[in-house]
C-alpha positions in Angstrom: 91.8 101.5 83.1 94.4 103.3 85.1 94.5 107.1 85.0 97.1 108.5 82.6 100.4 109.2 84.4 99.6 107.1 87.5 101.4 103.9 88.1 98.9 101.0 88.6 99.4 99.2 91.9 100.0 96.0 89.9 103.1 97.5 88.3 104.4 98.8 91.6 103.8 95.4 93.2 105.6 93.5 90.4 108.6 95.7 90.5 109.0 95.6 94.3 110.6 93.0 96.7 108.3 90.6 98.6 110.1 89.7 101.8 110.3 85.9 102.5 108.4 85.1 99.3 110.2 84.8 95.9 108.4 86.4 93.0 107.0 83.8 90.7 107.0 84.6 86.9 103.5 85.9 86.8 103.0 87.8 90.0 100.5 90.2 88.3 97.9 87.5 88.6 96.7 89.1 91.8 93.1 90.1 91.4 93.2 93.1 93.8 95.8 95.3 95.2 95.8 97.5 98.4 98.3 100.1 99.2 98.3 101.6 102.7 100.3 104.1 104.7 100.1 105.6 108.2 101.6 108.8 109.3 102.5 110.1 112.8 102.9 113.7 113.8 102.7 115.4 117.2 99.9 117.5 115.9 98.1 114.4 114.6 98.6 111.9 111.8 96.6 110.1 109.2 95.7 106.9 107.4 95.8 106.4 103.7 94.3 103.5 101.7 94.2 102.8 97.9 92.5 99.7 96.5 92.6 98.7 92.8 91.6 95.9 90.6 94.3 94.1 88.5 93.3 96.3 85.5 94.2 99.4 87.4 90.5 100.3 88.0 90.2 102.0 91.3 87.9 100.4 93.9 88.4 102.7 96.9 90.5 105.5 98.3 90.5 106.8 101.9 92.3 109.6 103.6 91.5 109.8 107.3 92.9 112.1 110.0 93.8 110.0 113.1 96.0 110.1 116.2 98.3 107.3 117.2 101.3 107.1 119.6 104.0 106.5 117.0 104.7 105.7 113.3 104.8 102.0 113.8 101.3 101.9 115.2 100.2 104.2 112.4 101.5 101.7 109.7 99.8 98.7 111.3 96.6 100.6 111.9 96.5 101.7 108.3 97.0 98.1 107.0 94.3 96.9 109.4 91.9 99.5 108.0 92.8 98.7 104.4 92.3 95.0 104.7 89.0 95.5 106.5 87.7 97.7 103.7 89.1 95.3 101.1 87.4 92.4 102.7 84.0 94.2 102.5 84.6 95.0 98.8 85.9 91.8 97.2 85.2 88.1 97.1 86.6 85.9 99.8 88.5 83.8 97.3 90.5 86.8 95.9 94.2 86.8 95.3 95.5 90.0 97.0 98.7 92.0 96.6 99.6 94.4 99.5 101.9 97.3 99.2 103.4 99.0 102.3 106.5 101.1 102.8 107.4 99.5 106.1 110.0 96.7 105.9 109.1 94.8 109.1 105.4 95.0 108.4 105.8 93.6 104.9 108.0 90.7 106.3 105.5 90.0 109.1 102.6 89.9 106.6 104.3 87.4 104.4 105.4 85.3 107.3 101.8 85.1 108.5 100.6 84.4 104.9 103.0 81.4 104.6 102.1 80.2 108.0 98.4 80.3 107.2 98.9 78.1 104.1 101.8 75.8 105.4 101.3 74.4 108.9 104.9 73.3 109.0 106.3 76.7 108.4 108.7 77.8 111.2 106.7 79.1 114.1 108.8 82.2 114.6 106.7 84.8 116.5 106.9 88.1 114.7 108.1 91.1 116.5 105.1 93.4 116.7 105.6 97.0 117.8 104.2 98.0 121.2 100.6 99.3 120.8 100.1 97.4 117.5 99.1 94.0 118.7 95.3 94.6 118.4 95.8 95.7 114.8 98.2 92.8 114.1 95.5 90.3 115.2 93.1 91.9 112.8 95.6 91.8 110.0 96.3 88.1 110.6 92.5 87.3 110.6 92.2 89.1 107.2 95.2 87.3 105.8 93.7 84.0 106.6 90.4 85.0 105.0 91.7 85.6 101.5 92.6 82.8 99.1 96.1 84.1 98.7 97.9 87.2 99.9 101.4 88.5 99.8 103.0 91.9 100.6 105.6 93.9 98.7 107.7 96.7 100.2 107.7 99.9 98.2 109.4 103.3 98.8 107.3 106.0 100.4 107.7 108.2 97.4 106.1 105.5 95.3 103.3 104.7 97.7 100.0 106.3 96.4 98.6 106.1 100.0 101.5 108.2 101.3 100.1 111.7 100.5 96.6 110.5 101.7 98.0 109.6 105.1 100.4 112.6 105.4 97.9 115.3 104.4 94.5 113.8 104.9 92.9 117.3 105.2 93.9 117.9 101.5 92.4 114.7 100.3 89.2 114.5 102.5 87.1 114.6 99.3 88.3 111.1 98.2 86.2 109.6 101.1 83.1 110.7 99.2 84.1 109.2 95.8 81.7 106.5 94.6 83.7 103.2 94.6 83.4 100.5 91.9 81.9 97.8 94.1 80.2 95.6 91.5 81.4 92.1 91.5 79.1 90.1 89.1 80.8 86.8 89.9 80.5 87.1 93.6 77.7 85.1 95.2 75.7 86.4 98.2 77.2 89.9 97.8 76.8 91.8 101.0 76.1 95.5 100.9 79.1 97.7 101.7 79.5 98.9 105.3 78.4 102.4 106.1 81.1 105.0 105.7 80.3 106.1 109.3 81.6 102.7 110.5 85.0 102.9 108.9 86.8 104.8 111.6 89.9 102.8 112.8 90.2 102.1 116.5 93.0 100.8 118.6 
């Protein structure tokens, strides 16, 4: 169950807008949720990732120091990392809820999700920030790989990945937490990737 005093990602997702996609009555029927955030500072930024089951049971947390040219690249980089880790942890037919505190990123994710499921969806090319196209291609590939995915936009103050990204040195210990990676209904479960292979790259 969720830790006392901490909002489960499911609740945050259900209470937040999903650009381009109207909330159906039972949006909490996502099976997994991932919250990501990227921070940029002249002295170096960071990437934060939190993954939970629908029950609020935590699957993974990451807090990585990283350098990037600006905040936009940091946000796309963080989501790319989060979806890569999620894909290694959950079944391919999972229904996924994404939480980010970047309006344009949430809108682009939902547009790509609709386009992946509806070939006749308007082919408007999303506006991808300079330096983020590599990460956007990775994000699009992950969106297509899940059964269903949609993104909600939350405030930075509500985003549990925000402190992980902004002060990764304070949360370095979360990278050593033992994640709950048992999926009894998943066939041909692959072993999790080495933690040494999780560094994001542009």
